[in-house]
C-alpha positions as CSV (number, residue, x, y, z in Angstrom):
1,M,139.4,150.1,88.6
2,S,140.7,151.6,91.8
3,G,143.5,154.0,92.7
4,P,144.8,157.1,90.9
5,L,144.6,155.6,87.4
6,S,141.3,156.5,85.7
7,K,139.4,154.1,83.5
8,T,139.8,156.5,80.6
9,F,143.5,155.9,80.1
10,F,142.7,152.6,78.4
11,L,141.5,154.7,75.5
12,F,144.8,156.5,75.0
13,A,146.0,156.6,71.5
14,F,149.3,154.9,70.7
15,T,152.0,156.2,68.5
16,A,154.5,154.6,66.2
17,A,157.2,155.8,68.6
18,F,156.4,152.8,70.8
19,F,158.0,150.4,68.4
20,I,161.6,151.3,69.0
21,F,163.5,148.0,68.4
22,S,166.9,146.8,69.1
23,C,168.7,144.3,66.9
24,T,169.0,141.6,69.5
25,S,167.9,138.1,68.6
26,P,167.1,135.2,70.9
27,Q,169.4,132.2,71.2
28,G,168.3,129.0,69.7
29,N,167.5,127.2,66.5
30,F,164.7,129.3,65.0
31,D,163.7,130.3,61.5
32,L,162.6,133.8,62.6
33,E,163.2,137.3,61.4
34,M,162.4,139.7,64.2
35,E,163.6,142.5,66.4
36,E,163.5,143.0,70.2
37,I,161.0,145.3,71.8
38,P,162.9,146.8,74.8
39,L,161.5,146.5,78.3
40,D,162.1,149.1,81.1
41,Y,162.5,147.1,84.3
42,A,161.6,143.4,83.8
43,E,164.6,141.1,83.5
44,G,162.9,137.7,83.4
45,F,161.5,137.8,79.9
46,K,162.1,139.3,76.4
47,V,159.7,140.1,73.6
48,F,160.5,140.1,69.9
49,Q,158.3,141.3,67.0
50,G,158.2,139.6,63.7
51,E,156.0,140.0,60.6
52,G,152.6,139.0,62.0
53,F,153.9,137.3,65.1
54,K,155.5,137.9,68.5
55,F,158.1,135.7,70.2
56,I,158.5,135.6,74.0
57,E,161.5,134.2,75.8
58,V,161.2,133.6,79.6
59,S,164.7,133.3,81.0
60,K,163.9,133.6,84.7
61,A,160.8,131.5,85.4
62,F,162.0,130.3,88.8
63,P,165.2,130.2,91.0
64,G,168.2,128.5,89.6
65,S,169.5,128.2,86.1
66,H,167.2,126.7,83.4
67,E,166.8,126.7,79.7
68,P,164.6,129.6,78.5
69,F,160.9,128.9,77.8
70,R,159.9,130.1,74.3
71,Y,156.5,131.0,73.1
72,L,155.3,131.9,69.6
73,I,152.2,134.1,69.3
74,I,150.6,134.2,65.9
75,E,149.0,137.6,65.5
76,E,147.9,137.3,61.8
77,K,146.4,134.3,60.1
78,E,147.8,134.9,56.6
79,I,151.4,134.4,57.4
80,D,154.0,131.7,56.9
81,T,154.2,130.1,60.3
82,P,157.7,130.6,61.8
83,Q,159.5,127.3,62.4
84,G,161.4,126.5,65.7
85,N,161.4,124.5,68.8
86,F,158.7,126.4,70.8
87,D,157.3,125.4,74.2
88,A,154.0,126.7,73.0
89,V,152.3,128.2,70.0
90,I,149.4,130.5,70.7
91,T,147.1,131.8,67.9
92,L,145.1,135.0,68.4
93,P,142.3,135.8,69.0
94,I,141.9,134.4,72.5
95,E,138.5,133.3,73.8
96,K,139.2,131.3,77.0
97,V,142.0,131.4,79.5
98,I,142.8,129.8,82.9
99,L,144.9,131.5,85.6
100,T,146.6,130.0,88.6
101,S,147.7,133.0,90.6
102,T,145.6,135.9,92.0
103,T,148.4,138.3,90.9
104,H,147.4,137.6,87.3
105,V,143.8,138.4,87.8
106,P,144.3,142.2,87.7
107,H,146.0,141.8,84.3
108,L,142.7,140.7,82.8
109,D,140.8,143.4,84.6
110,Y,143.1,146.2,83.4
111,L,143.3,144.9,79.9
112,G,139.5,144.7,79.7
113,Q,139.5,140.9,79.3
114,S,138.1,139.6,82.5
115,E,135.3,137.7,80.8
116,L,138.0,135.4,79.2
117,L,138.6,133.7,82.5
118,V,137.0,130.3,82.7
119,G,138.9,128.5,85.5
120,F,140.9,129.2,88.6
121,P,142.1,127.2,91.6
122,N,140.2,128.3,94.8
123,L,137.9,131.0,93.7
124,D,137.6,132.3,97.3
125,L,141.0,133.9,97.0
126,I,139.9,136.3,94.2
127,S,138.9,139.8,95.3
128,S,138.3,141.5,91.9
129,K,134.8,142.8,91.6
130,K,134.7,142.1,87.9
131,V,135.7,138.5,88.4
132,R,133.5,138.0,91.4
133,D,130.5,139.0,89.2
134,L,131.6,136.4,86.7
135,I,131.9,133.8,89.5
136,A,128.4,134.7,90.7
137,Q,127.2,134.0,87.1
138,N,128.9,130.5,87.2
139,S,131.1,131.6,84.4
140,V,134.4,130.6,86.2
141,M,135.1,127.0,87.2
142,D,136.7,126.3,90.6
143,L,139.6,124.0,89.9
144,G,140.3,123.0,93.5
145,R,142.8,124.1,96.1
146,G,146.6,123.9,96.2
147,A,147.9,120.4,95.7
148,Q,144.3,119.3,95.0
149,T,144.1,121.5,91.9
150,N,142.2,119.5,89.3
151,F,144.2,120.0,86.2
152,E,142.3,117.3,84.3
153,L,139.2,119.6,84.7
154,A,141.3,122.4,83.4
155,V,142.1,120.4,80.3
156,D,138.4,119.7,79.9
157,L,137.7,123.4,79.8
158,E,139.8,123.6,76.6
159,P,141.3,127.0,77.2
160,D,143.4,128.8,74.6
161,W,146.1,128.9,77.3
162,I,146.7,128.4,81.0
163,M,149.1,130.7,82.7
164,I,151.4,128.9,85.1
165,S,152.7,130.4,88.3
166,T,156.0,128.9,89.5
167,L,155.3,129.8,93.1
168,G,153.2,126.7,93.4
169,D,153.1,123.1,92.1
170,D,151.8,124.0,88.7
171,L,155.1,123.0,86.9
172,R,154.3,119.4,87.6
173,S,151.4,119.6,85.1
174,L,153.3,121.0,82.1
175,D,153.6,117.6,80.4
176,L,149.8,117.1,81.0
177,F,149.0,120.3,79.2
178,K,151.5,119.7,76.4
179,K,150.0,116.3,75.7
180,A,146.6,117.9,75.7
181,G,147.7,120.5,73.2
182,I,147.1,123.4,75.6
183,P,149.7,126.2,75.7
184,A,150.9,126.8,79.3
185,P,153.1,129.9,79.4
186,I,155.0,130.4,82.6
187,N,154.8,133.7,84.4
188,G,157.9,134.4,86.6
189,E,157.0,137.8,87.8
190,Y,157.8,137.1,91.4
191,M,161.5,136.7,90.4
192,E,161.7,140.4,89.7
193,Q,162.9,142.4,92.7
194,H,162.3,145.9,91.4
195,P,158.7,146.8,92.0
196,L,158.3,148.1,88.5
197,G,159.8,144.9,87.1
198,R,156.9,142.9,88.5
199,A,154.4,145.4,87.2
200,E,155.9,145.2,83.7
201,W,154.8,141.6,83.4
202,I,151.4,142.9,82.4
203,K,153.1,143.2,79.0
204,F,153.6,139.5,79.0
205,T,149.9,138.9,79.5
206,G,149.1,141.7,77.0
207,A,151.2,139.9,74.3
208,L,149.4,136.6,75.0
209,L,146.1,138.3,74.6
210,G,146.9,140.4,71.6
211,G,146.8,143.6,73.7
212,W,150.4,144.7,73.8
213,E,149.7,148.4,73.1
214,K,147.1,148.6,75.9
215,A,149.4,146.8,78.3
216,D,152.3,149.2,77.5
217,S,150.0,152.2,78.1
218,I,148.9,150.8,81.5
219,F,152.5,150.2,82.5
220,E,153.6,153.6,81.5
221,E,150.9,155.1,83.7
222,I,151.9,153.0,86.7
223,K,155.6,153.7,86.1
224,S,155.0,157.4,85.9
225,A,153.0,157.4,89.2
226,Y,155.6,155.3,91.0
227,L,158.6,157.4,89.9
228,N,156.9,160.7,90.6
229,A,155.9,159.7,94.1
230,A,159.4,158.4,94.8
231,E,161.0,161.6,93.4
232,Q,158.8,163.9,95.5
233,V,159.6,162.2,98.8
234,H,163.3,162.2,98.2
235,A,163.4,165.7,96.8
236,R,162.1,167.1,100.1
237,G,165.0,165.5,102.0
238,N,162.8,164.3,104.9
239,N,164.2,162.5,107.8
240,E,164.0,158.7,107.3
241,P,162.0,157.1,110.1
242,T,163.4,153.7,111.2
243,V,161.2,150.8,110.0
244,I,160.9,147.3,111.3
245,S,159.2,144.6,109.2
246,G,158.2,140.9,109.7
247,V,156.8,138.6,112.3
248,M,157.6,135.6,114.4
249,Y,156.8,132.1,113.2
250,N,158.0,129.0,115.2
251,D,160.5,131.2,117.1
252,I,162.0,132.5,113.8
253,W,161.6,136.1,112.8
254,Y,160.9,136.3,109.0
255,A,161.5,139.7,107.3
256,P,162.3,140.9,103.8
257,G,165.9,140.8,102.7
258,A,167.6,144.1,101.8
259,D,167.4,143.4,98.1
260,S,163.8,142.2,98.0
261,W,160.8,143.8,96.5
262,G,159.4,144.8,99.8
263,A,162.6,146.4,101.0
264,Q,162.9,148.4,97.8
265,L,159.5,149.8,98.3
266,L,160.4,150.9,101.9
267,K,163.5,152.6,100.5
268,A,161.6,154.3,97.7
269,A,159.1,155.6,100.4
270,G,161.9,157.2,102.4
271,G,162.2,154.7,105.2
272,D,165.3,153.6,107.0
273,Y,164.9,149.8,107.0
274,V,166.6,148.3,110.1
275,F,167.6,145.2,108.1
276,K,169.1,147.1,105.2
277,G,172.5,145.5,105.9
278,H,171.2,142.0,105.3
279,P,171.4,141.2,101.6
280,G,169.0,138.9,99.9
281,T,165.9,138.8,97.8
282,G,164.0,136.4,99.9
283,S,163.0,136.3,103.5
284,L,165.5,136.7,106.3
285,Q,165.4,134.2,109.1
286,L,166.5,135.9,112.3
287,S,166.4,135.2,116.1
288,Y,164.1,137.2,118.3
289,E,167.0,138.4,120.4
290,Y,168.8,139.8,117.4
291,V,165.7,141.6,116.1
292,L,165.0,143.1,119.5
293,D,168.6,144.4,119.7
294,K,168.4,145.9,116.2
295,A,164.8,147.1,116.1
296,Q,163.5,147.7,119.6
297,N,163.5,151.4,119.1
298,A,162.3,151.5,115.5
299,S,159.5,154.0,115.1
300,I,157.2,152.2,112.6
301,W,156.3,148.6,112.1
302,I,155.3,147.7,108.5
303,G,153.7,144.5,107.4
304,A,152.8,142.8,110.7
305,A,151.0,139.8,109.0
306,D,147.2,139.9,109.1
307,H,146.5,140.6,112.9
308,K,143.2,142.3,113.5
309,N,144.4,144.6,116.3
310,L,147.3,145.1,118.8
311,F,145.6,143.1,121.5
312,E,145.4,140.0,119.3
313,M,148.9,140.5,118.1
314,G,150.2,140.7,121.6
315,Q,148.3,137.6,122.5
316,A,149.8,135.7,119.5
317,D,153.3,136.5,120.8
318,P,153.8,138.6,124.0
319,R,157.3,139.4,122.9
320,Y,156.0,141.8,120.3
321,K,155.1,144.2,123.2
322,Y,158.7,145.0,123.9
323,F,159.0,147.0,120.6
324,E,158.6,150.7,120.7
325,A,156.5,150.7,117.5
326,F,154.1,148.4,119.2
327,Q,153.9,150.4,122.4
328,D,153.3,153.6,120.4
329,G,150.6,152.1,118.2
330,Q,152.6,152.4,115.0
331,V,152.0,149.0,113.6
332,Y,150.6,148.7,110.1
333,T,149.3,145.7,108.2
334,Y,148.2,145.3,104.5
335,T,144.7,144.0,105.1
336,L,142.6,147.1,104.6
337,K,141.0,145.7,101.5
338,K,139.5,142.2,101.4
339,G,137.2,140.5,98.9
340,P,133.8,139.2,99.9
341,T,135.2,135.7,100.4
342,G,138.3,136.7,102.4
343,G,140.9,137.3,99.7
344,I,143.4,140.0,100.6
345,E,143.6,142.5,97.8
346,Y,147.2,143.4,98.6
347,F,148.3,139.9,97.4
348,E,146.2,140.2,94.2
349,L,146.7,143.8,93.0
350,G,150.0,144.7,94.7
351,Y,152.4,143.3,92.1
352,L,150.7,145.3,89.3
353,R,150.2,148.5,91.4
354,P,153.5,149.2,93.3
355,D,152.7,152.9,92.9
356,M,149.7,152.4,95.2
357,I,151.8,150.5,97.7
358,L,154.4,153.2,97.5
359,K,151.9,156.0,98.2
360,D,150.5,154.0,101.1
361,L,154.0,153.8,102.6
362,I,154.8,157.4,102.0
363,K,151.5,158.4,103.8
364,I,152.6,156.2,106.8
365,L,156.2,157.3,106.9
366,H,155.7,161.0,105.9
367,P,152.1,162.0,106.5
368,D,152.6,165.6,105.4
369,Q,153.7,164.5,102.0
370,L,150.3,163.4,100.8
371,P,147.8,165.3,102.9
372,E,144.8,164.4,100.8
373,Y,145.7,160.7,100.2
374,S,144.1,157.8,102.1
375,P,146.0,154.5,102.1
376,Y,144.5,151.8,99.9
377,F,146.1,148.6,101.2
378,Y,147.6,149.5,104.6
379,T,145.8,150.2,107.9
380,R,147.1,151.0,111.4
381,L,146.2,148.4,114.0
382,D,143.9,149.7,116.7
383,E,144.5,148.7,120.3
384,K,141.4,146.4,120.3
């Protein structure tokens, strides 16, 4: 494991105080007696504890309104199986799983369950050392790439469950998995806009693996590190440097909306985001002329795609050279860590570790705040 969390925190003891339940019950026709386990930041799913089972309800799996997806997790064999209309029933223990997004890979690593992974689409995207070792041992099957993902092969692997990411085309295969009797829980973490909301989805994976307590402990460590870092930077009352973000693509400037995950991280790090007046949780689409007017004098440029250096960036679009941050060499990208086959670790680990991203941004925006810290994901672009 990397970053400020030590490997030893996985061994922390858990107390009964964790199980503080509310009396909320899910909506639907279920023969269940259970109580809700409260979550701190995640809004897209709920978890309920019953006698020998957990029940998960995913209410925000993708944009737009939809019926909740409901999953029953049987934790003890000697129980009367609860009755209800479930999208999947998962029985512990788990021996084999398939993932479809790199953002889910760190969940297995941190929960100590990496060896359960038996299939993934496009193995080259994975950076995790633990999983790369398994790939080298031919323990993980490559399921293809993008629209060419071979879900029939996934069925042949007979996993205990396959986690679906709604960012891709995986939803098309839900019926296939259902007919094959393979549970396919949907992970909607990217719908969360608070950085800690996305990180809290490790509890979703923890519940599916029978590792709820460990997942809760991991999240508590991440939450504490994130909140402490944010509190320290704002307690000092530092000046907020102006920050520009985004790049041009086909004459459109794409940048995070003011309510997005990325913009919230910039705010927590003590940055004055030039597009903070543009609401939205997705990407803004702006004209070059507008961006130049608003951000030409911004002091720092965060997230300039994956350019290797300023020269290459300027060659890609000469208009970048008119920005003060470019001229001053204050352009930062998230490509410092890459896996051996080219996977960018920021895209794999970032959802789970917003505390590390936050510290990187604080180090860039307020270098005196963390004098001994070296950024993990971000790097400043050299001239050449």
